[in-house]
C-alpha positions as CSV (number, residue, x, y, z in Angstrom):
1,M,63.6,64.7,-17.2
2,A,61.5,66.7,-14.8
3,G,61.4,65.4,-11.3
4,K,58.5,63.4,-10.0
5,K,55.6,65.3,-8.5
6,N,55.3,65.0,-4.8
7,P,51.8,63.9,-3.9
8,W,51.9,66.3,-0.9
9,G,52.2,69.4,-3.1
10,K,56.0,69.9,-3.4
11,P,57.8,68.8,-6.5
12,S,60.6,66.3,-6.0
13,R,64.1,67.4,-6.8
14,G,66.6,65.1,-8.4
15,P,69.6,65.2,-10.7
16,S,69.1,65.6,-14.3
17,R,70.3,63.3,-17.0
18,D,73.5,65.4,-17.4
19,G,74.1,65.6,-13.6
20,D,72.7,69.1,-13.0
21,A,69.8,69.7,-10.7
22,G,66.6,69.5,-12.7
23,G,63.1,70.5,-12.2
24,E,62.1,73.6,-10.4
25,P,64.5,75.5,-8.2
26,E,64.7,74.7,-4.6
27,G,62.6,76.7,-2.2
28,D,59.2,76.8,-0.8
29,A,56.3,75.9,-2.9
30,P,54.6,78.8,-4.5
31,T,51.6,80.2,-2.8
32,G,48.3,80.5,-4.4
33,D,44.8,79.0,-4.6
34,N,46.1,75.8,-5.9
35,N,48.9,75.2,-3.3
36,D,47.7,76.2,0.1
37,G,48.9,73.2,1.9
38,P,49.6,69.5,1.6
39,R,47.6,68.0,-1.3
40,N,45.0,65.3,-0.5
41,P,45.9,62.2,-2.5
42,W,42.2,61.3,-2.7
43,L,41.3,64.5,-4.6
44,P,41.3,64.5,-8.4
45,G,44.5,65.7,-9.9
46,G,44.9,69.1,-11.7
47,A,42.9,72.3,-11.2
48,P,40.1,72.7,-13.8
49,N,38.9,75.9,-15.4
50,G,42.1,77.9,-15.2
51,G,43.1,77.2,-11.6
52,R,39.8,77.3,-9.8
53,K,39.8,75.2,-6.8
54,P,37.8,71.9,-7.3
55,P,35.3,70.8,-4.7
56,R,36.8,68.8,-1.9
57,R,35.4,65.4,-1.2
58,S,35.5,63.4,2.0
59,A,38.5,61.1,2.6
60,S,36.2,58.5,4.4
61,I,36.3,55.1,2.7
62,E,32.5,54.7,3.6
63,D,31.7,57.9,1.8
64,I,33.8,57.1,-1.2
65,F,32.1,53.7,-1.8
66,K,28.7,54.7,-0.7
67,N,27.6,55.6,-4.2
68,R,29.3,52.6,-5.9
69,G,27.7,49.4,-6.9
70,P,28.6,46.2,-8.7
71,E,28.2,47.9,-12.0
72,G,30.4,50.9,-11.1
73,P,29.8,54.4,-9.7
74,R,26.2,55.5,-9.6
75,R,25.3,58.5,-11.6
76,S,22.4,60.8,-11.0
77,G,21.2,62.9,-13.7
78,G,19.3,66.2,-13.4
79,G,17.8,66.8,-10.1
80,G,16.3,63.3,-9.6
81,G,17.6,60.1,-7.9
82,G,18.3,56.7,-9.4
83,P,16.9,55.4,-12.7
84,T,13.1,54.6,-12.8
85,L,11.6,51.2,-13.9
86,R,9.6,51.7,-17.1
87,F,7.4,49.0,-18.8
88,P,8.5,48.2,-22.4
89,Q,6.4,50.1,-25.0
90,R,5.0,49.0,-28.2
91,P,6.3,50.3,-31.5
92,G,3.4,52.7,-31.8
93,G,4.2,54.2,-28.4
94,G,1.6,52.5,-26.4
95,S,2.2,50.3,-23.3
96,W,2.3,46.5,-23.3
97,L,0.8,46.3,-19.9
98,P,-2.9,46.1,-20.9
99,I,-2.1,43.4,-23.4
100,A,-0.1,41.4,-20.8
101,L,-3.0,41.7,-18.3
102,A,-5.5,40.6,-20.9
103,G,-3.3,37.5,-21.8
104,V,-3.0,36.5,-18.1
105,A,-6.8,36.9,-17.7
106,A,-7.4,34.7,-20.9
107,V,-5.1,31.9,-19.6
108,W,-6.8,32.0,-16.2
109,L,-10.2,31.8,-17.8
110,I,-9.2,28.8,-19.9
111,F,-7.5,26.8,-17.2
112,S,-10.3,27.4,-14.6
113,S,-13.2,27.0,-17.0
114,V,-12.3,23.9,-19.0
115,H,-12.2,20.6,-17.2
116,F,-11.1,17.2,-18.6
117,V,-12.7,14.3,-16.7
118,Q,-11.1,11.0,-17.3
119,P,-12.9,7.6,-17.7
120,G,-13.9,6.2,-14.4
121,E,-14.0,9.7,-12.8
122,A,-16.8,12.1,-12.0
123,A,-16.8,15.7,-10.8
124,T,-19.2,17.9,-8.8
125,V,-19.6,21.6,-9.4
126,T,-20.3,24.1,-6.6
127,R,-20.8,27.8,-7.0
128,F,-20.2,30.8,-4.7
129,G,-18.6,28.9,-1.8
130,G,-20.4,25.6,-1.7
131,K,-23.8,25.6,-3.5
132,Y,-24.2,22.5,-5.5
133,V,-25.1,23.1,-9.1
134,G,-24.4,19.9,-11.0
135,Q,-22.1,17.0,-11.9
136,F,-19.7,16.3,-14.7
137,G,-19.1,12.9,-16.4
138,P,-16.1,11.7,-18.4
139,G,-15.1,14.1,-21.2
140,T,-14.5,17.8,-21.7
141,N,-16.7,20.0,-19.6
142,F,-17.0,23.8,-19.1
143,S,-17.9,25.8,-16.1
144,A,-17.7,29.4,-14.8
145,P,-14.1,30.4,-13.9
146,Y,-12.6,30.0,-10.4
147,P,-13.5,31.2,-7.8
148,I,-17.1,31.6,-9.1
149,S,-17.3,27.8,-9.6
150,V,-15.3,25.1,-8.0
151,V,-15.0,21.6,-9.6
152,D,-14.0,18.6,-7.4
153,T,-13.0,15.4,-9.3
154,E,-13.0,11.9,-7.8
155,N,-12.2,8.4,-9.1
156,V,-15.5,6.5,-8.6
157,I,-14.5,3.1,-9.8
158,E,-11.3,2.7,-7.7
159,I,-11.7,-0.1,-5.1
160,R,-10.7,1.4,-1.7
161,T,-9.8,-0.7,1.3
162,E,-10.3,0.0,5.0
163,E,-8.5,-2.1,7.5
164,V,-10.3,-2.7,10.8
165,P,-7.9,-3.7,13.7
166,T,-8.6,-6.6,16.1
167,K,-11.7,-6.3,18.2
168,L,-13.4,-8.5,20.8
169,I,-16.7,-9.7,19.5
170,L,-19.3,-11.8,21.3
171,T,-20.4,-15.0,19.6
172,G,-23.8,-16.8,19.7
173,D,-22.6,-19.3,22.4
174,Q,-21.5,-16.4,24.7
175,N,-17.8,-16.6,23.9
176,L,-15.4,-13.9,22.9
177,V,-13.3,-13.9,19.8
178,D,-10.5,-11.6,18.6
179,L,-11.4,-10.7,15.0
180,S,-9.9,-8.4,12.5
181,Y,-11.2,-7.8,8.9
182,S,-10.9,-5.5,5.9
183,I,-13.6,-3.7,3.8
184,R,-13.5,-3.2,0.1
185,W,-15.8,-0.4,-1.3
186,N,-16.1,2.3,-4.0
187,I,-18.1,5.4,-4.7
188,K,-21.5,4.7,-6.2
189,D,-22.9,8.3,-6.3
190,L,-20.4,11.1,-6.0
191,T,-22.9,13.7,-5.1
192,L,-24.3,11.8,-2.2
193,F,-20.7,10.8,-1.1
194,Q,-19.5,14.4,-0.9
195,F,-22.6,16.2,0.4
196,Q,-24.7,13.7,2.3
197,L,-22.3,12.6,5.1
198,A,-19.9,14.6,7.2
199,D,-17.3,11.8,7.3
200,P,-18.0,9.0,4.8
201,I,-14.9,7.0,5.8
202,E,-15.8,6.9,9.4
203,T,-19.4,6.0,8.5
204,V,-18.1,3.0,6.5
205,R,-16.2,1.7,9.5
206,E,-19.0,2.1,12.0
207,A,-21.5,0.4,9.6
208,A,-19.0,-2.5,9.2
209,E,-18.6,-2.9,12.9
210,T,-22.3,-3.0,13.5
211,A,-22.9,-5.5,10.8
212,M,-19.9,-7.7,11.9
213,R,-21.1,-7.9,15.5
214,S,-24.6,-8.8,14.4
215,S,-23.4,-11.5,12.1
216,V,-20.9,-13.1,14.5
217,A,-23.6,-13.2,17.2
218,E,-25.4,-15.7,15.0
219,K,-22.5,-18.2,14.9
220,T,-20.7,-20.3,17.5
221,L,-17.1,-19.8,18.5
222,D,-16.1,-23.1,16.8
223,S,-17.6,-22.2,13.5
224,V,-16.0,-18.7,13.6
225,I,-12.5,-19.9,14.4
226,S,-12.5,-23.1,12.4
227,G,-13.5,-21.2,9.3
228,E,-16.7,-23.2,8.5
229,G,-19.0,-20.2,9.0
230,R,-16.5,-17.5,7.8
231,A,-17.9,-17.3,4.3
232,D,-21.5,-16.9,5.6
233,I,-20.3,-14.2,8.0
234,Q,-18.6,-12.2,5.3
235,E,-21.6,-12.3,3.0
236,N,-24.0,-11.4,5.8
237,V,-21.8,-8.4,6.8
238,R,-21.6,-7.1,3.2
239,M,-25.4,-7.2,2.8
240,R,-26.1,-5.6,6.2
241,M,-23.5,-2.9,5.5
242,Q,-25.0,-2.1,2.2
243,S,-28.5,-1.8,3.7
244,I,-27.2,0.5,6.4
245,L,-25.3,2.8,4.0
246,D,-28.2,3.0,1.6
247,G,-30.4,4.0,4.5
248,Y,-28.0,6.9,5.2
249,G,-27.8,7.8,1.5
250,A,-24.0,7.5,1.6
251,G,-23.5,6.9,-2.1
252,I,-21.1,3.9,-1.3
253,A,-21.1,0.4,-2.8
254,V,-19.7,-2.3,-0.5
255,Q,-17.7,-4.8,-2.7
256,G,-16.7,-7.3,-0.1
257,I,-15.6,-8.2,3.4
258,E,-12.6,-10.3,4.2
259,I,-11.9,-11.7,7.7
260,D,-8.2,-11.7,8.3
261,K,-7.8,-13.2,11.8
262,T,-10.1,-15.1,14.3
263,D,-8.4,-16.1,17.6
264,P,-9.7,-16.8,21.1
265,P,-8.9,-14.2,23.7
266,E,-5.4,-14.4,25.2
267,S,-6.8,-15.4,28.7
268,V,-8.3,-18.7,27.4
269,V,-5.8,-19.5,24.6
270,E,-4.3,-22.5,26.4
271,A,-7.6,-24.1,27.4
272,F,-8.9,-23.5,23.9
273,N,-5.9,-25.2,22.4
274,D,-6.6,-28.2,24.5
275,V,-10.2,-28.3,23.3
276,L,-9.0,-28.0,19.7
277,A,-6.5,-30.8,20.2
278,A,-9.3,-33.1,21.6
279,Q,-11.5,-32.2,18.7
280,Q,-8.8,-33.1,16.2
281,D,-8.2,-36.4,17.9
282,A,-11.9,-37.2,17.8
283,E,-12.0,-36.3,14.1
284,R,-9.0,-38.5,13.4
285,E,-10.5,-41.5,15.1
286,L,-13.8,-40.9,13.3
287,N,-12.0,-40.8,10.0
288,R,-10.3,-44.1,10.9
289,A,-13.6,-45.8,11.7
290,R,-15.0,-44.5,8.4
291,R,-12.1,-46.0,6.5
292,Y,-12.6,-49.4,8.2
293,A,-16.3,-49.4,7.5
294,Q,-15.6,-48.7,3.8
295,Q,-13.1,-51.6,3.7
296,V,-15.7,-54.0,5.3
297,L,-18.4,-52.9,3.0
298,A,-16.1,-53.3,0.0
299,R,-15.2,-56.9,1.1
300,A,-18.9,-57.8,1.6
301,E,-19.8,-56.4,-1.7
302,G,-17.1,-58.5,-3.3
303,D,-18.3,-61.7,-1.5
304,A,-21.8,-61.0,-2.6
305,E,-20.7,-60.6,-6.2
306,A,-18.8,-63.8,-6.1
307,F,-21.8,-65.7,-4.6
308,N,-24.0,-64.3,-7.4
309,Q,-21.5,-65.7,-10.0
310,I,-21.5,-69.1,-8.2
311,Y,-25.3,-69.1,-8.1
312,A,-25.4,-68.5,-11.8
313,E,-23.2,-71.5,-12.4
314,Y,-25.2,-73.6,-10.0
315,R,-28.3,-73.0,-11.9
316,L,-26.6,-74.3,-15.0
317,A,-25.1,-77.5,-13.4
318,P,-26.5,-78.0,-9.9
319,E,-24.9,-81.4,-9.1
320,V,-21.4,-80.4,-10.2
321,T,-21.6,-77.1,-8.4
322,R,-22.8,-78.7,-5.2
323,R,-19.9,-81.2,-5.3
324,R,-17.4,-78.5,-6.0
325,L,-18.8,-76.3,-3.1
326,Y,-18.5,-79.3,-0.8
327,Y,-14.9,-80.0,-1.7
328,E,-13.9,-76.4,-1.4
329,T,-15.6,-76.1,1.9
330,M,-14.1,-79.3,3.4
331,E,-10.7,-78.3,2.1
332,A,-11.0,-74.9,3.8
333,V,-12.1,-76.5,7.1
334,L,-9.8,-79.5,7.3
335,S,-6.7,-77.6,6.3
336,R,-6.7,-75.9,9.7
337,T,-6.8,-79.3,11.7
338,D,-4.1,-81.7,12.7
339,K,-6.2,-84.9,12.0
340,T,-6.7,-86.8,8.8
341,V,-10.0,-88.6,8.1
342,I,-10.1,-91.2,5.3
343,D,-13.5,-92.4,4.1
344,A,-12.8,-95.7,2.2
345,D,-13.6,-99.4,2.6
346,G,-11.1,-101.5,4.6
347,V,-9.4,-98.4,6.0
348,T,-9.7,-97.2,9.6
349,P,-11.9,-94.1,9.4
350,Y,-9.7,-92.2,11.9
351,I,-5.9,-92.4,11.9
352,P,-4.1,-90.1,14.5
353,L,-1.2,-89.5,12.2
354,R,0.2,-86.8,14.5
355,E,0.4,-89.2,17.4
356,V,1.9,-91.9,15.3
357,E,4.5,-89.5,14.0
358,R,5.4,-88.3,17.5
359,G,5.6,-92.0,18.7
360,R,8.0,-92.8,15.9
361,T,10.1,-89.8,16.7
362,G,10.3,-90.9,20.4
363,Q,11.3,-94.5,19.6
364,S,14.1,-93.3,17.2
365,A,15.4,-90.9,19.8
366,A,15.5,-93.4,22.7
367,P,18.4,-95.6,21.4
368,A,20.5,-92.6,20.7
369,G,20.2,-91.6,24.4
370,Q,21.2,-95.0,25.8
C-alpha cells in the first residue's frame, strides 16, 4: 500500500506489505509548480486544471469564517453581493404589494369609521383636531376615518363617587366641626361635560364644598354632630350643588350627598364629651319622669273607670251601694289602726284590746321571773 501523504509536501515512506520499501523512492521532493515548499494544510487538496497552481487563501481564522453564516458558507453570484429581498408575485407576474396595501387601507377604514356604542353610553365626534361635529347614541354609528374624525365614548349612566376628606366647617352657632362626606354623580349631557369645563371633576368638588359650608352654617353644632339635622344638610347640599353646576353648564347630575363623619375639633374634644355626657344624663332623667307620668296617668284612668262602674251600679240600687261603699271604706281605714270599736247595745264602745293584751302578757311573765 502506498505510504501516507505528508501534509507538508513530502510523501511518507514506510514498509510495504511484503517488507520492502514502498511508495516513492527516497530523496528530495520533485521540484515544480506544485511542490515549491511546504504545503499549507488550509489550502484545498490537489492541483486543478492540469497542475495549475490554485489561488492561495489566508490562513487567518477570522478570514476563513468571515463569509460563513449559520446556514453555511455564503455564496455570491455574478458580480453582485448577497441575495436581494423580493416581494412574492402573483401567478400572472404582477406584484402582491398593491393588493396588500389596499387590504390594510380597507381594514383601517372599517375599524376607524364604524363605532358600536353600548347601551348607557354616548359618544362625541370631533373633526380636524377638536372641532365638535355631533354626538352618537347607543347603536352602530359611522364617521369619517381616523385621524379625520375622532370619536370619544363615555358611560353616562355610571354613578361616580368623589370622596372629600375631613374639613373644618363653621356651624351656625359659631362652632367648628370636622366633617367629611362623599358625592355621587353621573353625566347628564356628555357634550357639555367634555367641552364646557376645563376640569369637571374639580368643579364638582368645589361646588360641593361651597354648598356644604352654606348648609352647615344654617345648623347648630349639636344638630350636626348628633345627626338630627344631617338629613336636611345632605338634601340642601345636593340641591345647591345642582343649582351651581347647572349655572356653569357642566352637564352633571348630582345623585346624592352622604356625610361620613362629624366630630368636634381635637382641641375641644374632652370638653365636648363632658357636655354630651351631661346632655345624655338629662335625657335619661327626662325619660324616667315621662315613664312615671305615664304610670300615674294610667292609674288615674283606671280609678276613674272603676268609679264610673260603681256609679252605674249606684244608680240602679242607691241604698245597697251606699252601704257597701261605707263598709269598704271603713274596712280600709280601720284595718290600719290598733284599736277596735264596737257599736252595739250593752257593750263598751271602746275597748283597748292592745293594752289589755299587753297587760295579760305582763301578768303571766311576772310569776315566771319570781
